[in-house]
N, C-alpha and C positions, 0 to 999 in steps of 0.2 A: 315086719312081722306078717306072716300069712294069716288069713282069716281063721283057718282051723286052729292055729296056735292061740290066737286071740280068744276064741270061743272057749278053748280048753282052759286058758288062764282064768276065764270068768267062772269056770266050774259048772257050765251048763251041759246037761246031757243031750244026746242026739234027739231023744224024745221031746225034751223041752224046746229045743231049737225048732223041730218040725212043727210042734204045736204053735209056737209063735209065728212061724212062717205061714202056716195055714190060716191063722187068724188075721193075717195081714199086718201085724205089728213089726215084722222083720222082713226085709226084702233082700233078695240076693243081688249080687253085682250084675250089671248088665253091660252089653257092648253098645247099647243104643246111645246115640248122641243126646246130650241134654236138650230140653226144649229150646228152640230158637227164640230169640228175643222178640218181644212185642213192644209197642209204644205204650200200650195200656194193658197190663196183665189181666188174665181172667180173674173174676171175682171168686171169693172163697166158696167152699163146699156149701151147697144148698142155695147159693145165689144164682141169678141168671147169668148165662154166658154173654159176655160183651167185651170184646177186645179188638184192638187194631194191630195189624201186622205191618211192620215197617220194612218194605221191600228193599230199601237202600242198605240195610244191614247185611253183611256177608253171610250171616247165619241163616238168612231167609232167601238166599239167591236161587234156590230150587224153584221158587214160585215165580221167577221171572220168565220162565219158558214153559210152553205148553207141555204137559206130561209130567211136570214136577209136583212133588208133594212133600209135606212136613207134618209132624205131630206137634200139637200144642195141648198139653195136659191130656185129656181123654178125647181129643178131637183130631181128626185127620183133615187137613186143608190141602186141596189139590187144585191145580190149574189144568182143566180138561184139554183135550186135543183141539177143541174149538176156541180155547182161550178164556172160557168162563171159570170163575172160581167156585168151588164147592166146599162145603164143610159138613162133615158127618161124624157121628160117634165112631171112635176107632175100635170099639169092642164088638166083635162078632156076637150076634144074638144067639148063636147056637151053643158055644161053649166058652165064650169070653176071650178068644184069641185076638190079638191085634191084627186088624185088616190092613191092606195096602192098596194103593191106587195102581192099576195096571194100564199104562199108556197104550200098549199094543191093542187092548180090547176096549179101552176107554170105559172101564168099570172098576168096581171095588172087589177085591178078592181076599178070601181067607185061606191061608195055606194049610190050616189044620185039617179040615175035612172038605175043602173045595167049594164052600158057599160063595156065591157071587151076588153082588148088589148093583143096581144101576146107580146113576149119579144123583138120584133123589133118595137113595137108601132102600128102595124097594128090592125085595128078594127076587132074583131072576134064576137062581140055581140053589136048590136045597143041599144040605140038610137044614140050614137055617129056615125058620118059619116066620120070624118077626123082622120088620124092617129096622134099619139103623136110624137113629135120631138124626134128623136133618136140621141144620142151622142156616140162617140167612147170611148172605155175604153181600157186600156192596163196596164198590171202588170209591174210596174217599178222595183220593187223588191218584195221580199216575204211579205213586210209590207207596200207597197205603190201602190196605184191604181191611174192612171191618167185618168181624164175625160176631153174630148176635142171635139171641132168641127173639122171635117176633111175637 
């Protein structure tokens, strides 16, 4: 059954659906991959960020090479071109678009309006004015990276 048929069968109007979507209680389908596995998942909303990424899992293989990145909940974790791990909020501070790591320029880029951030989350190209939240990373073992608030 298609989503539109399902919604019609529920008897919800287009206005009701849009209101639910805007309030954040209904989300649309996405082509994004699910969050890769971690050995210790992030803690719930309102809790401090503290999780460990298991690099031996195939879902996390992008972080085995310089220039790779993944999303975990609302955090982007990347392996810079120098090989260091970075973790920042994945939400652009300008209009909330998901940012991505660009290996070619070794920075964070927002495709919506062109904002750029350095690897610490500092704005290096507007229109964004506020930095991304930065999280600490540490190599627990050769195949485990911890991401946490300090």
